[in-house]
C-alpha positions in Angstrom: 0.0 0.0 0.0 1.3 3.5 -0.9 -0.2 6.9 0.0 -1.2 7.8 -3.6 -1.9 4.3 -4.9 -4.5 4.5 -7.7 -3.8 8.2 -8.5 -3.0 8.9 -12.1 -1.0 11.9 -13.1 -0.2 13.2 -16.6 2.8 15.5 -16.3 3.2 18.0 -19.1 6.0 19.9 -17.4 9.7 20.1 -18.2 13.0 21.0 -16.6 13.2 20.6 -12.8 10.2 22.2 -11.0 7.1 20.4 -12.3 8.8 17.1 -12.8 10.2 17.2 -9.2 6.7 17.9 -7.8 5.3 14.9 -9.8 8.4 12.9 -8.7 7.4 13.3 -5.0 3.9 12.1 -5.7 5.3 9.2 -7.7 7.6 8.2 -4.9 4.4 7.7 -2.8 2.7 5.5 -5.4 1.0 7.7 -8.0 1.2 6.4 -11.6 2.7 9.1 -13.8 2.9 9.5 -17.5 5.3 12.3 -18.5 4.5 13.9 -21.8 7.5 15.4 -23.7 7.8 17.2 -27.0 9.4 15.5 -30.0 12.8 16.9 -29.0 12.5 15.7 -25.5 12.6 17.6 -22.2 14.8 20.7 -22.3 16.9 19.3 -19.4 17.0 15.7 -20.8 20.8 15.7 -20.7 21.1 17.0 -17.1 22.0 14.3 -14.6 19.0 15.5 -12.5 16.6 14.4 -15.2 17.0 10.8 -14.0 15.9 11.7 -10.5 13.2 14.2 -11.3 11.5 11.7 -13.6 12.1 8.5 -11.7 9.0 6.2 -11.5 7.6 7.7 -14.7 6.6 6.4 -18.1 7.8 8.9 -20.7 5.7 9.4 -23.8 6.3 11.8 -26.8 3.4 14.0 -28.0 3.6 17.0 -30.3 1.2 19.5 -28.7 1.7 21.8 -31.8 -0.2 19.2 -33.8 -3.9 18.5 -33.6 -3.3 14.8 -33.1 -1.0 15.5 -30.2 -3.6 17.7 -28.5 -6.2 15.0 -29.0 -3.9 12.4 -27.5 -3.3 14.7 -24.6 -7.0 15.1 -23.9 -7.4 11.3 -24.0 -4.7 11.0 -21.2 -6.3 13.9 -19.2 -9.7 12.2 -19.4 -8.4 9.2 -17.5 -6.2 11.2 -15.1 -6.7 12.5 -11.6 -4.1 15.2 -12.0 -2.9 17.1 -15.0 0.3 19.1 -14.4 1.5 22.0 -16.4 4.3 24.6 -16.2 3.7 26.8 -19.2 3.3 30.6 -19.0 -0.3 31.9 -19.0 -0.4 33.0 -22.7 0.9 29.6 -24.1 -1.3 27.5 -21.7 -4.4 29.4 -22.8 -3.4 29.2 -26.5 -3.2 25.4 -26.3 -6.6 25.2 -24.5 -5.0 23.5 -21.5 -5.8 26.3 -19.0 -7.7 25.5 -15.8 -11.1 27.0 -16.9 -11.1 24.8 -20.1 -10.0 21.6 -18.5 -12.0 21.7 -15.3 -15.1 22.4 -17.2 -14.5 19.4 -19.4 -13.3 17.1 -16.6 -15.0 18.0 -13.3 -13.0 15.4 -11.4 -9.7 16.7 -12.5 -7.1 18.4 -10.4 -5.6 20.9 -12.8 -2.1 21.7 -11.3 -0.4 24.7 -12.8 3.2 25.6 -11.8 4.2 28.7 -13.9 7.8 29.9 -13.6 6.9 33.4 -12.2 3.4 34.7 -11.6 0.1 34.1 -13.3 -0.3 37.5 -15.0 1.5 40.7 -15.9 4.7 41.7 -17.5 7.1 39.0 -16.4 4.8 36.0 -16.3 5.5 34.7 -19.8 9.3 34.8 -19.6 11.1 31.5 -19.9 11.9 30.0 -16.5 15.2 30.8 -14.8 15.9 30.7 -11.1 18.2 33.7 -11.4 15.4 35.8 -12.8 12.8 34.6 -10.3 15.3 35.5 -7.5 16.0 38.9 -9.1 12.3 39.8 -9.2 11.8 38.9 -5.6 14.9 40.5 -4.2 16.6 37.3 -3.1 20.1 38.2 -4.5 20.3 41.3 -2.2 19.2 39.3 0.8 22.1 36.8 0.5 25.1 37.6 2.6 27.8 39.4 0.6 31.1 41.3 1.0 30.1 44.1 -1.3 26.8 45.9 -2.1 26.1 43.6 -5.0 23.4 41.0 -5.8 24.5 37.4 -5.4 23.6 34.6 -7.8 22.7 31.5 -5.8 24.1 28.3 -7.2 21.3 26.3 -5.5 17.9 26.8 -7.1 16.3 27.1 -3.7 13.0 28.8 -4.8 12.6 26.2 -7.6 13.0 23.3 -5.0 10.4 25.0 -2.7 8.0 25.5 -5.6 8.3 21.8 -6.4 7.7 20.6 -2.9 4.8 23.0 -2.4 3.4 21.8 -5.7 3.3 18.2 -4.4 1.8 19.4 -1.1 -0.9 21.4 -2.8 -1.8 18.6 -5.3 -2.0 16.2 -2.4 -4.2 18.6 -0.4 -6.6 18.9 -3.4 -6.7 15.1 -3.8 -7.5 14.8 -0.1 -10.3 17.4 -0.4 -11.7 15.7 -3.4 -12.2 12.5 -1.4 -14.5 14.5 0.8 -16.2 16.8 -1.7 -16.3 14.5 -4.7 -15.1 17.2 -7.2 -11.8 18.5 -8.6 -10.5 22.0 -8.9 -7.6 24.1 -10.1 -4.4 24.4 -8.1 -1.7 27.0 -8.8 1.8 27.0 -7.3 3.9 29.6 -9.0 7.5 30.5 -8.8 6.4 33.4 -6.6 4.9 30.9 -4.1 8.2 29.0 -4.1 10.2 32.2 -3.4 7.7 33.2 -0.7 8.2 29.9 1.1 12.0 29.9 1.0 12.7 33.6 1.4 9.5 35.1 2.9 9.0 38.8 2.2 8.9 40.2 5.7 8.8 43.8 7.0 7.1 45.0 10.2 6.8 48.7 11.1 7.8 48.3 14.7 10.6 45.8 14.2 14.1 46.8 13.0 14.9 44.7 9.9 17.9 42.4 10.1 21.1 43.7 8.5 22.5 41.9 5.4 24.8 39.1 6.5 28.4 38.3 5.5 29.5 35.1 3.6 31.0 33.4 6.7 28.2 34.6 9.0 28.4 37.6 11.3 27.5 35.9 14.7 30.5 34.3 16.3 28.4 31.4 17.7 27.0 30.6 14.2 29.8 31.0 11.8 32.4 29.6 9.4 36.0 29.4 10.7 39.3 28.8 8.9 41.9 26.6 10.4 45.7 26.3 10.3 45.6 23.9 7.4 43.4 26.3 5.3 40.4 24.0 5.8 37.0 25.4 7.1 34.4 24.3 9.5 31.1 25.7 10.8 30.5 26.3 14.5 26.7 25.7 15.0 26.2 26.8 18.6 22.9 28.7 18.0 21.7 28.0 21.5 23.4 29.4 24.6 24.0 26.0 26.2 26.0 24.8 23.1 27.9 28.1 22.9 28.9 27.7 26.5 30.1 24.2 25.8 32.3 25.6 23.0 34.0 28.0 25.5 34.5 25.2 27.9 36.1 23.0 25.3 38.5 25.8 24.5 39.2 26.2 28.2 37.7 29.8 28.1 34.8 29.2 30.4 35.7 32.1 32.7 35.4 34.5 29.7 32.0 33.3 28.6 29.7 35.7 30.4 31.7 38.8 29.1 32.2 37.6 25.5 28.5 36.4 25.2 27.6 40.1 25.1 30.5 41.2 22.9 29.9 39.7 19.4 32.8 41.5 17.8 35.3 40.6 20.5 34.2 37.0 20.6 34.4 36.7 16.8 37.9 38.1 16.5 39.1 36.0 19.4 37.6 32.8 17.9 39.0 33.6 14.5 42.5 33.9 16.0 42.2 30.7 18.1 40.9 28.5 15.3 43.7 29.6 12.9 46.2 28.0 15.2 45.5 24.3 14.7 44.3 22.0 11.9 40.6 21.5 11.4 40.4 17.8 12.3 41.9 18.6 15.7 39.3 21.3 16.4 36.4 19.0 15.3 37.6 16.2 17.5 37.9 18.5 20.5 34.5 20.2 20.0 32.6 17.1 19.2 33.9 15.5 22.3 32.2 18.3 24.3 28.9 17.9 22.4 29.4 21.1 20.4 27.5 21.1 17.1 30.1 21.7 14.3 30.8 20.3 10.8 33.6 20.4 8.2 33.1 22.1 4.9 33.1 19.4 2.3 32.0 18.9 -1.4 28.6 17.6 -2.5 29.9 14.4 -3.9 31.8 13.5 -0.7 28.6 14.0 1.3 26.5 11.8 -1.1 29.1 9.0 -1.1 29.8 9.3 2.6 29.0 7.3 5.7 26.3 9.6 7.2 24.1 9.4 4.0 24.6 5.7 3.8 23.8 5.1 7.5 20.6 7.1 7.1 19.6 4.9 4.2 19.5 7.8 1.8 21.7 6.6 -1.0 20.1 4.3 -3.7 21.7 2.8 -6.8 20.1 1.8 -10.1 21.3 0.3 -13.3 21.1 2.4 -16.4 21.6 0.7 -19.8 24.1 3.3 -21.0 25.5 5.1 -17.9 25.9 2.0 -15.8 25.3 2.4 -12.0 23.4 5.6 -11.2 23.3 6.7 -7.5 20.6 9.1 -6.3 19.0 10.2 -3.0 16.2 8.2 -1.5 12.8 9.9 -0.9 13.1 12.6 1.7 10.5 11.3 4.2 9.7 7.8 5.6 6.1 6.8 6.1 5.9 3.7 8.3 2.7 2.2 6.9 2.7 3.5 3.3 6.4 3.9 2.5 7.8 5.6 -0.6 9.7 3.6 -3.1 11.6 4.2 -6.3 10.6 1.4 -8.8 13.1 2.6 -11.4 14.5 5.3 -13.6 12.4 7.0 -16.3 11.1 4.6 -18.9 10.3 5.7 -22.5 7.1 4.2 -23.9 6.1 4.2 -27.5 2.4 4.6 -26.7 0.9 6.2 -23.6 -1.2 3.8 -21.4 -4.8 3.5 -22.2 -6.3 4.8 -19.0 -10.1 4.5 -18.9 -11.9 7.8 -18.8 -13.1 9.0 -15.4 -16.8 9.0 -15.0 -17.7 12.8 -14.7 -19.2 13.9 -11.5 -21.4 16.9 -11.9 -22.5 18.0 -8.5 -22.2 20.8 -6.0 -19.3 20.3 -3.6 -20.3 18.5 -0.4 -18.2 20.8 1.8 -16.7 24.2 1.9 -13.6 25.8 3.3 -9.8 25.3 2.6 -8.5 21.9 1.6 -7.4 20.8 5.1 -10.4 22.3 6.9 -11.1 20.2 10.0 -7.6 18.7 10.4 -6.2 19.2 13.8 -2.4 19.5 14.3 -0.6 19.6 17.6 2.8 21.2 16.8 5.7 20.7 19.3 8.2 22.0 16.7 10.5 24.9 17.3 12.9 27.2 15.5 12.2 26.9 11.7 11.9 23.3 10.5 9.3 22.0 12.9 7.5 25.3 13.6 7.2 26.4 9.9 5.7 23.0 8.9 2.8 23.9 11.1 2.4 27.3 9.4 2.3 25.7 5.9 -0.4 23.3 7.1 -2.3 26.2 8.7 -2.1 28.0 5.3 -3.9 25.0 3.8 -6.6 25.3 6.3 -5.6 23.0 9.2 -6.2 24.0 12.8 -2.7 24.1 14.2 -1.8 24.5 17.9 1.7 25.6 18.6 2.7 24.1 22.0 5.5 25.6 23.9 7.0 25.1 27.4 7.9 27.8 29.9 11.3 28.3 28.2 9.5 29.1 24.9 10.6 28.5 21.4 14.2 29.9 21.3 13.5 31.5 18.0 11.1 34.0 19.5 14.0 36.4 19.9 14.4 36.6 16.2 11.6 39.2 15.7 10.1 39.3 12.2 11.4 35.8 11.3 9.6 34.2 14.2 6.4 36.1 13.2 6.3 34.7 9.6 7.5 31.2 10.5 4.7 30.8 13.1 1.8 32.6 11.5 -1.8 31.3 11.3 -1.6 29.1 14.4 -2.9 29.3 18.0 -0.5 29.2 21.0 -0.8 26.8 23.9 1.5 27.0 27.0 2.1 23.5 28.3 5.0 22.2 30.4 5.3 18.6 29.2 7.9 17.9 32.0 5.0 17.9 34.4 2.9 14.8 34.6 -0.4 16.7 34.5 0.6 18.6 31.4 1.7 15.4 29.7 -1.6 13.7 30.6 -3.5 16.7 29.2 -1.5 16.5 25.9 -2.2 12.8 25.6 -5.9 13.5 26.1 -5.7 16.1 23.3 -4.2 13.5 21.0 -7.4 11.5 21.2 -9.2 14.1 19.0 -6.2 15.3 17.0 -5.1 14.2 13.5 -1.4 15.1 13.5 1.5 15.6 16.0 4.7 17.2 14.8 8.0 17.5 16.7 11.7 18.2 16.0 13.0 16.8 19.3 16.5 15.4 19.6 16.5 11.6 19.4 15.4 10.2 22.8 13.4 13.2 24.0 10.1 11.7 22.9 10.9 8.5 24.9 11.6 10.5 28.0 8.3 12.4 27.6 6.3 9.3 26.9 5.0 10.6 23.5 6.6 8.2 21.0 4.4 7.1 18.1 3.5 3.8 19.7 2.3 5.7 22.8 0.2 8.1 20.7 -1.1 5.3 18.5 -2.3 3.4 21.6 -4.5 6.4 22.4 -5.6 7.2 18.8 -5.0 4.7 16.0 -5.7 7.4 13.4 -3.0 9.8 14.6 -0.2 10.8 12.2 3.0 11.4 14.2 5.8 13.3 12.3 9.3 13.5 13.9 12.1 15.6 12.5 15.8 15.2 13.5 19.1 16.2 12.1 20.8 13.1 10.7 18.0 10.5 10.5 17.0 8.0 13.2 19.6 5.4 12.4 23.4 5.3 12.3 26.2 6.7 14.4 25.0 10.3 14.2 21.3 9.8 14.9 21.5 11.2 18.4 23.6 14.2 17.6 22.2 17.8 17.7 22.1 19.5 14.3 21.3 22.8 12.7 20.7 24.0 9.2 24.3 25.3 8.5 25.9 22.1 9.6 24.1 20.4 6.6 25.0 23.4 4.4 28.6 22.9 5.4 29.2 19.2 5.3 26.5 18.7 2.6 28.4 20.7 0.1 26.2 23.8 -0.2 28.7 26.2 1.2 31.6 24.8 -1.0 29.4 25.0 -4.1 28.4 28.6 -3.5 32.0 29.6 -2.7 33.5 27.7 -5.7 37.2 28.2 -5.8 37.0 30.9 -3.2 36.1 30.7 0.5 32.9 28.8 1.4 29.7 30.8 1.7 26.9 30.5 4.3 23.5 30.7 2.7 21.5 33.4 4.4 18.4 31.4 3.6 18.2 28.5 6.1 18.0 26.1 3.2 17.6 22.8 5.0 15.2 24.2 7.6 12.7 25.7 5.1 13.2 22.5 3.0 12.3 20.3 5.9 9.2 22.4 6.7 8.0 22.0 3.1 8.7 18.3 3.0 7.0 17.6 6.3 3.9 19.4 5.1 3.9 17.2 1.9 4.5 14.0 3.9 1.6 14.9 6.3 -0.7 15.5 3.4 0.4 12.1 1.9 -0.3 10.4 5.1 -3.8 12.0 5.4 -4.6 10.7 1.9 -3.4 7.2 2.9 -5.6 7.4 6.0 -8.7 7.9 3.8 -8.0 4.4 2.4 -6.6 2.5 5.4 -8.5 4.2 8.2 -5.3 4.3 10.3 -2.5 6.8 11.0 1.2 6.2 10.8 4.6 7.6 11.7 6.6 10.0 9.5 10.3 10.5 10.0 12.3 13.1 8.1 15.6 14.9 8.7 17.7 17.9 7.8 20.1 15.4 6.2 17.4 14.2 3.8 16.7 17.8 2.7 20.4 18.5 2.2 20.1 15.9 -0.6 16.6 16.9 -1.9 17.4 20.6 -2.4 20.6 19.6 -4.3 18.9 16.7 -6.1 20.2 17.5 -9.6 23.7 17.6 -8.3 23.5 14.5 -6.1 22.7 12.2 -9.0 26.0 10.4 -9.6 27.5 8.1 -12.3 30.8 7.5 -14.0 31.7 10.5 -16.2 28.8 12.8 -15.1 29.4 16.4 -15.9 30.5 18.7 -13.1 27.8 20.8 -11.3 27.7 24.6 -11.3 30.0 26.4 -8.8 29.9 30.0 -7.5 32.6 32.3 -6.2 33.2 35.3 -4.0 30.0 37.5 -4.4 29.1 35.4 -7.4 27.2 37.3 -10.1 26.3 34.4 -12.3 27.3 31.3 -14.2 28.3 32.8 -17.6 28.6 36.1 -19.4 25.1 35.9 -20.7 23.6 34.4 -17.5 24.5 36.8 -14.7 23.8 40.0 -13.0 25.2 43.4 -14.3 25.3 46.9 -12.7 23.7 49.7 -14.6 23.9 53.4 -13.8 20.9 53.2 -11.4 20.6 49.6 -10.5 21.2 46.0 -11.6 19.8 43.8 -14.4 19.7 40.0 -14.7 20.5 38.4 -18.1 19.5 34.8 -18.9 20.2 33.9 -22.5 20.2 30.4 -23.8 19.9 30.6 -27.6 22.0 32.2 -30.3 19.1 34.5 -31.2 18.9 35.8 -27.6 22.7 36.3 -27.6 22.5 38.2 -30.9 19.8 40.4 -29.4 22.1 41.4 -26.5 24.8 42.4 -29.0 22.3 44.4 -31.0 20.9 46.3 -28.1 24.3 47.0 -26.5 26.1 47.7 -29.8 28.9 45.2 -29.2 30.3 42.3 -31.1 28.9 39.3 -29.2 31.1 36.7 -30.9 30.2 33.2 -32.1 30.7 31.4 -28.7 28.9 34.0 -26.6 26.7 31.4 -24.8 29.8 29.6 -23.5 31.7 32.8 -22.5 32.8 32.8 -18.8 31.2 35.0 -16.2 34.3 37.2 -15.7 35.9 36.9 -19.2 36.3 39.5 -22.0 32.6 39.4 -23.1 31.4 40.0 -19.5 33.9 42.9 -19.1 32.6 44.5 -22.3 29.0 44.1 -21.4 29.6 45.5 -17.9 31.4 48.5 -19.4 28.6 49.2 -21.8 25.8 48.9 -19.2 27.6 51.1 -16.6 26.2 54.4 -18.0 22.8 53.1 -19.0 19.5 53.3 -17.1 18.4 49.9 -15.8 14.7 50.0 -16.8 15.5 51.4 -20.3 18.0 48.7 -21.1 15.7 45.9 -19.8 12.9 47.3 -22.1 15.2 47.3 -25.0 16.6 43.8 -24.4 13.1 42.4 -24.1 11.9 44.2 -27.2 14.8 42.7 -29.2 14.2 39.2 -28.0 16.7 38.8 -25.2 15.7 37.6 -21.7 16.3 40.1 -18.9 14.7 41.5 -15.8 15.6 44.1 -13.1 17.3 42.9 -10.0 15.1 44.3 -7.2 16.3 45.4 -3.8 14.0 44.4 -1.0 12.4 47.9 -0.4 11.8 48.2 -4.1 10.2 44.7 -4.2 7.8 45.7 -1.4 6.5 48.5 -3.7 6.5 46.4 -7.0 2.9 46.5 -8.4 3.6 43.2 -10.3 4.4 41.3 -7.1 1.2 42.7 -5.5 -0.9 41.9 -8.6 0.3 38.3 -8.3 -0.3 38.1 -4.6 3.3 37.5 -3.6 2.7 39.2 -0.3 -0.1 40.7 1.8 -0.4 43.2 4.7 -1.5 42.0 8.2 -1.4 43.3 11.7 -0.2 41.6 14.9 -2.3 42.8 17.8 0.7 43.7 19.9 3.6 44.2 17.4 1.7 46.2 14.9 1.4 46.2 11.1 3.6 44.3 8.7 3.9 42.5 5.3 4.7 38.9 4.7 3.8 36.1 2.3 0.1 35.8 1.3 -0.1 32.1 0.7 1.9 29.1 -0.6 -0.7 27.8 -3.1 -3.9 29.0 -4.6 -7.0 26.9 -5.0 -9.9 27.8 -7.3 -12.7 26.4 -5.1 -11.4 25.7 -1.6 -9.5 28.9 -0.7 -6.7 28.6 1.8 -4.7 31.4 3.4 -3.9 32.7 6.8 -6.7 33.4 9.3 -4.7 34.2 12.4 -1.7 36.3 13.4 1.3 34.8 15.1 0.5 33.9 18.7 2.3 35.2 21.8 3.6 32.5 24.2 0.6 30.5 25.5 -1.8 33.2 24.2 -4.7 30.8 23.6 -4.1 28.3 26.4 -7.5 28.5 28.0 -9.4 28.6 24.7 -7.5 25.7 23.2 -7.9 23.5 26.3 -11.6 24.2 26.4 -11.9 23.4 22.6 -10.2 20.1 23.2 -12.7 19.2 26.0 -10.7 19.9 29.1 -13.1 20.8 31.9 -12.8 24.3 33.3 -11.9 23.1 36.8 -9.1 21.1 35.3 -7.8 24.0 33.3 -7.8 26.2 36.5 -5.8 23.5 38.3 -3.3 23.2 35.4 -2.8 27.0 35.4 -2.4 27.1 39.1 0.5 24.6 39.1 2.1 26.0 36.0 1.5 22.8 34.0 -0.4 25.1 31.6 0.2 28.8 31.4 -0.3 32.1 29.6 3.0 34.1 29.6 2.8 37.8 30.5 3.6 40.0 27.5 5.6 43.2 27.6 
């Protein structure tokens, strides 16, 4: 039994995003036919193609021909989901838009994943992560040495769009089992950008300064050692930071230097430069200090930690030989994911019988996860943010915190956006009465999420078997750093440790020093994957009637969000590498300064390259598409653009047939009419902290509208109301409050 057994998907998308979304559904049992044009997928030669399209049958149809469109409709008539990634104009011209197809096939989930927005000036451009990032201000939010945008080697927003796509499609399928009718689902590139790099600005909270490539905080930073090797010190929490000082025999200085970031940073830089990296790692790890070496992606994928976590799978390819790739990123105990094989070309698409149309009024209303109750014990980003994504889909999410509170509450606006849409319950699970109350709440809940260190659930008595004994329908999802098996399973872990050892920092730094991603890549990835896995388990429960346990890890996401670069075989081409304040990959795919701002170029054809030469009045050369990012052509382009106005040159390039956009700074993006038109963000007000702006939603549904209904809660803000809603008698609530087992924290 698999979560999406019996679900049929016809995948018309190309490249990475749509295929990866379908891949995740296929991992959990959906039958997928991928439709490609006569020339094949535009990334058919990319190593990642083998992973993004695993478990799929691949058929060729020419949608430019009448026969191809007819064959497409035959497939769609028998499908549960039809997935597209075309821009709005092309999708409409082919008659494959949501209005046309949902009218013809009432049961269908029409899933649309356009590269940018759904309307307006930029929405029909060819998909490029660098342009999506430029339009949403991501390049100016990445830490840098200079006042320049930074091209991110990792396509983070594309990965988030893909996982959100799988989540939203799963949510629509779940809703369809209850309502009996399909709908249109849209997850655009803007949704992906909003999930991984939330637009956030609050009037009464000072925005965080732009970071630096090694990290500015001495407790959470890259350090170079005597042998020129680097490691990351991941002591985000004070108890770990103190342990680092004790390991260095500097405990008597801790209280002073904890308050002196600059002094502590300079001291630690000097200390770590005195000995080789392995000596420091051995010392620190012996004192339970979270830290990790900077390594390359291929070393991580082939290494012991990935193997022990069961995350490296090998398949036979008829031409390439052995092909290794990461396993599915979440483990479901009752309906596990599986990879049956690599993509398989078929001469004729399968003859799926047409679905019997259902023409009826929906039997329910509200967002797709309306009525689902989630108890979220997760903290910081990975666990907490998963609850927020589920709340955005309509689930009723309770954020449960102890008296010490989520340590991320000190992070101002970030805490607000990663915990929006939920209610707050103060419950001290170390007290027996509080734990008994929590277990009583489990009886009527659907989902429990935690990101406790391995062993904590056992000590609290809230393991999955304990929860299942109370409620067989409960879905329990636990997140850890390195998986729940192997020598590292019990170790603490933080996002940058996976960035460091997982190869992300080395890839972004290239031949220069490693670079810390300002976006907490593995945290936001885990939040997205957990939401997708919970939705898959909810779908499975509709068939089995029982819940199950989900396990995922930061390690798993360090592989998923680098999936295209983690596919390995003999002779595979090298992946992209960045550099110091990297501006791009090639001369015609990078960021350039103009007189009044920056532009993003992303040219892939000779015609587009020629258009650049025409507009700029320079000899572009015959090998312009291969020209290096800092070579002669790039120097000449930069010199030509230096005196020209940004918007004027973007207009001219687009008119000539080149692909270009402005690179927005964050304050400009907040005012961008196109981003507002496409619903990238929305204003809202926190009752105590005042007005602000953050992401509007992570997916749009045509019939069962999602979105945020609640602001971010203060610590224990809704304790009395939540306990009453879960059936706890008033007298018991009063007693719990009197002993501190339950509480409402006073607010400043």
